[in-house]
N, C-alpha and C positions, 0 to 999 in steps of 0.2 A: 340687720332685719329694719325695715321701716314699713309702721303701721299708718293708714290714716283712719282716724275716726270721723264721723259725720254724727253733729248734733243737731238735731230738730227742737227750736224751742217754739213753746206756745203760749204766747203771751195774748191775753182778751184786752188789757187797755191800749197798748200802742205794740205795732208791730219792730222787730229790732233795726230795720232797715232806717227807721226813721230817727234812731238813737244811736250815734254813731258813737258817742265816748262813753261806753258801758264798760263795767269791768266784770270778766267771767273767770271762774276760778273752777278749775277742775281738780279734785283730787285722785289720783289713782293710788293704789296699794295692792300687792303681793302678798298673799300668804302662802305659806308653804304647810299644807299638811304633811307630816313628818312620816305618820303610819300608812298613809296612801300614796305618798310623792308626788300629788298633785298641787299644782299651782293654783290658786284661786284668784283671780281678781276682779275686785269691787270697784265700782266707779261711784262716786257720791253724787248727788244731785248738784248742778251747778247755780252757783248764787250769782245772779245778776241784779247789778247795782243800778238802777234807773234814776238818772237826773235829772229833778223834779222844776228845774228852770229852764228855759229855753236856751237856745243859743243865741247869741245875737249874731243877724244876718248883715250882710252887706247888700245894701240896694243902691243899684246904679240907677233908679227912676226919683230919688228922694231927693234930688235937686229941684224938681216941679214944685214940690211943696212949699219952698223957699220962695218960690216966685209970688204965690198968691196969699200966704200967710206970715204973720209977726214972726220973729225970731229973736233970740239973744243970743249973745258973743259972750266968750272968753275967750281971753288973751294968755298964755302960757310962756310965751318971751320971758327970758331973764332968770327962770324960776330953774334951780336941780330940778332931777327926775323925781325925787323924794317929792320935794315942795310942791312940783307941778302934780304928782299922782292926789294927794291929800287937797289940793286947791279944786282939782277935777273933782274929786269924789265929793267933797260938801258942796260944789256950785250944781252939780246933778241933783244931790239929795236933796237940798233946798227948792230946787227950781220944781221937781217931779213932786213934794208935797204942794207945790204952788200951783199944779197941774198947767205948767209951761211946758210945750212938748218939743217944740223946736228949736234946736241951738247950732252955733258955729263953736268949734273949738280949734282957735288958732295954735298952733303947735309950733311951725316955722320948721323950713326945710334943713337948717343947720348950715355951717361953713362949708364950702367946697373942700373936699380932702385935697392933699397934695398928690394923691396918685390919679384925680378926675372923678373921683367917684360924685353924684350929686346924692342928694337924700339923705347927707350924715347925721342930722338931727337925731340925738338922743330921746328927746321927748317922741319925735314923728316915730320913730322905730319902737317905742314902747305902746303906743297910744292902743294899736290893735291888740297886744297881748293884754293892757289891761282891760279892754272890753270881755274878755275872756274869762276873766275872773268873778266868782259869786257875787263879789261887793258890787261890781258894776252891772251883773245880768238882773240884777231886781229892777233895775231902773231902765235901760238901756234895750231899745229895740231894735234899732238898725242902726246902720251908719253908712257913711262913702266918703270919697275926697271930695273937695269941694271944685266947682266950676271956676273959672281964673276971675270973675264977677264978685266972688266971695272969699277970694283969697288963694286960688289954684289948689296946688299939690302941697302948700304948708297949711293948710287947713283941712275940716272933715264936717260933713253935715252929721248932727247926730239927732235921731227922733227918740225920747222918753215913751215909754210905755204909758198909756193913761192910768190913770189911779183908782182901782177898784174899791 
């Protein structure tokens, strides 16, 4: 037998649609009263965990800001994935404190694999995943793949948050 439960949450601060990465836990328990032989089901209040940092967005129009403004570059070629992560985190942290907002991160495309797949670069594949971690969410506002004049698909535009 299948049961459907519909839950309505009222959150005064933010709607649940705006917060896709929430954790909701619901505890169900059955209690049997032996004297009455009735089953009582209790539902505890769900715990909604709201992440206070905003998600890093992909901004397809970000390249326009790089035409008009100064920007800095970091090249992660020749680094291991762990080294590249540490270099990038240190670089963005330093530039965030200096209020430098626009950056190009060169990851490279990687070598063409034997089965013909492009974009095999380990750093390139990891870069978007890094930006979703809390360490980078503090600093990064948005990113997108670069246009050909700035490195093409082997590089990314990155816009940092303005320091508050």
